[in-house]
PAVEXRO-394828 format. One record per residue (C-alpha): residue number from 1; residue in three letters; x, y, z. Coordinates in pm, 1 decimal. Layout:
residues N
   pos   code          x          y          z
   NUM    Ala          X          Y          Z
...
//
This chain:
residues 85
   pos   code          x          y          z
     1    Unk    12365.3     4494.2    11536.5
     2    Unk    12196.6     4204.0    11365.4
     3    Unk    11822.1     4143.2    11350.3
     4    Unk    11665.6     3798.9    11318.2
     5    Unk    11295.6     3765.0    11236.5
     6    Unk    11114.7     3567.2    11505.2
     7    Unk    10746.6     3627.7    11428.1
     8    Unk    10468.8     3875.6    11362.1
     9    Unk    10204.7     4075.3    11544.7
    10    Unk     9865.5     3901.3    11525.3
    11    Unk     9670.7     4157.8    11732.8
    12    Unk     9731.0     4481.6    11921.6
    13    Unk     9521.0     4577.7    12222.1
    14    Unk     9540.3     4957.8    12221.3
    15    Unk     9373.6     5029.9    12556.3
    16    Unk     9625.2     4819.9    12749.2
    17    Unk     9922.3     4855.3    12509.6
    18    Unk     9975.6     4482.1    12460.7
    19    Unk    10074.9     4306.2    12138.5
    20    Unk     9986.7     3943.2    12070.0
    21    Unk    10280.3     3797.6    11879.0
    22    Unk    10301.4     3461.6    11703.0
    23    Unk    10655.4     3325.6    11711.1
    24    Unk    10737.4     3146.4    11387.3
    25    Unk    11114.8     3116.7    11407.5
    26    Unk    11359.9     3121.9    11695.0
    27    Unk    11270.1     3204.6    12053.0
    28    Unk    11230.6     3506.8    12278.8
    29    Unk    11303.7     3545.2    12646.7
    30    Unk    11264.7     3818.3    12905.5
    31    Unk    11556.8     4060.1    12865.5
    32    Unk    11584.3     4022.2    12485.7
    33    Unk    11574.6     4337.2    12274.0
    34    Unk    11311.6     4331.5    11998.8
    35    Unk    11225.3     4554.1    11704.5
    36    Unk    10877.2     4560.4    11551.2
    37    Unk    10856.5     4703.2    11199.8
    38    Unk    10562.2     4769.8    10968.1
    39    Unk    10435.2     5029.4    10720.5
    40    Unk    10381.2     5286.2    10996.8
    41    Unk    10550.8     5114.2    11292.8
    42    Unk    10911.4     5104.0    11410.9
    43    Unk    10942.0     5016.3    11779.3
    44    Unk    11254.7     4893.8    11957.8
    45    Unk    11242.8     4788.3    12322.1
    46    Unk    11353.2     4527.2    12573.3
    47    Unk    11110.6     4248.0    12663.7
    48    Unk    11034.8     4317.0    13030.5
    49    Unk    10771.7     4044.9    13066.8
    50    Unk    10566.0     3812.5    12851.5
    51    Unk    10266.5     3590.0    12893.8
    52    Unk    10117.7     3281.8    12733.9
    53    Unk     9743.6     3244.2    12804.1
    54    Unk     9760.6     3498.5    13090.0
    55    Unk    10048.6     3317.9    13265.3
    56    Unk    10389.7     3483.1    13296.7
    57    Unk    10673.3     3298.0    13124.1
    58    Unk    11046.0     3365.6    13096.1
    59    Unk    11092.6     3216.2    12748.3
    60    Unk    10886.2     3106.2    12448.0
    61    Unk    10973.2     2917.4    12129.9
    62    Unk    10842.5     2870.0    11775.4
    63    Unk    10466.8     2819.0    11749.3
    64    Unk    10387.6     3008.0    12070.9
    65    Unk    10143.4     3299.5    12083.5
    66    Unk    10272.7     3545.9    12342.4
    67    Unk    10156.9     3876.1    12487.1
    68    Unk    10408.3     4157.6    12539.9
    69    Unk    10345.3     4505.8    12682.3
    70    Unk    10474.8     4774.0    12446.0
    71    Unk    10553.3     5143.1    12480.3
    72    Unk    10416.2     5233.1    12134.1
    73    Unk    10135.2     5126.0    11902.1
    74    Unk    10199.4     4850.1    11646.7
    75    Unk     9974.9     4694.8    11383.3
    76    Unk     9864.8     4344.6    11284.9
    77    Unk    10112.3     4171.9    11050.8
    78    Unk    10406.1     4390.7    11162.4
    79    Unk    10728.1     4186.2    11161.2
    80    Unk    10897.1     4110.8    11494.7
    81    Unk    11276.8     4087.5    11504.3
    82    Unk    11513.3     3985.4    11783.0
    83    Unk    11807.4     4227.5    11799.0
    84    Unk    12140.3     4049.2    11848.1
    85    Unk    12437.2     4265.9    11941.0
//
């Protein structure tokens, strides 16, 4: 498996389990597998849905700030990678 960096976590909303992610390189779409890695974080999961400004989208590209529901806690500045098999 190969991992390609696509962005970083800019905020995590613990009560609702949602990460705000700023995409800096590449794109993400629903169905992609991502890995989020930081000093104390290592989360791998499939993107089941994402939103831009509270509107559901299927895909987002560089420069977009997206919200993704996660199964585990992550931290600001954690790196976000797209897993390519």
